C-alpha angles and dihedrals in degrees: 000000000000115000131343119329112268129215114227119214116202114196109214105153131108137220114286112265097013137097116209114254093234091050090051091053091054094044091244134134096227138029089229089069100052117116117259111182089337098311129096107261095242093058093073098059091036094055093046091053097041091056094048114103093208092058112083099169138022116201114189115205112205141126109288092246087065096055097082096044092048092049089050097051091047090051091049091049089053092243112154110243090194091106096037129102134156139228130186116260113244132216095270136029097247092050088048090051091045091053097045092047092052114160094334107144102195137064120320128212116196124190137136138263092245093060094106093157098056112136137200091244093058092051089052093050091050094048094044090053095058092056084083103020135054095224134021127195119200111225134169125197122243096251093055091045094052091043086057092050129346091218097034099106135011101177120075134169111233117220131168095263101037147327117270140188124211117246098208087239123121136169132194127195092228142327092287087073092058089100087080087066089068086080087076101050112134097039145300101293090088100141093054094054109078093183091059092047092050090049093048102040107018129248097268093054090046093053092045091051094047091051088051088236094134128066114228090255092051093047090053090050091056092045090050090056090046098052096032095239129098106251117196125192113221110206104208112202093209102083093195087078088076091056117087133157109275101139145349093290097054091040086062091046093051090049092052092052094045088052092051089051094050090052126216117334122240090255090051090052092050089050092050090047089052094050092049091049092053090051 
């Protein structure tokens, strides 16, 4: 193991008074439980985290009524729950994160239940970044995202050096860096709310970013000064890390990528062998 053990926070809640559209389509209470290639969505991120030696604890933030169903799907997927605990989701993302972090004194990794494509390499990259920074934000550039799947992402942040997509993957050196989570107070649709961006980053920074005057690194330096914490962008080469399950389109994209990772099935290999024999 490299460095101190980290606590992983998995955000699996949903907005108060709403049921996710995908969950509704599958007749389930939470998106985290929908089937993805035959397994509940949350099992993918939970397995990756549970198997990682640098993750000592996994705290799942969700509504209390989801605790038992999630525990059951993890058990059925043979994922050890020794590291897993639950905390009730709060009214805002920051409050949910604060509750999940609790009194943990070491590094913190934050992701979402719909990050089915999370890899061990991305976890390492994020935790490595906060050995010299307060906060790390996982990003992937447009070319790598589209290389992972042509339909995987349609929204990119344009900077002077490139276009990037957020990977829904964050790390913090310790709980003192949680002040950065205040950026997301009020919900997850941060990029769509100009007022909240102005409040968090300042008018000048917003204008410079909108005009693509700043590189990503320069923008993060300005944001660091604004919030009083060093914020480092981590450019993840695997563009699939910016693709999570948001809707039917991205569900299909994620299933395509998971199928490629799994390789051909036995039946597909037999079919290919039969075709080759006929030739």
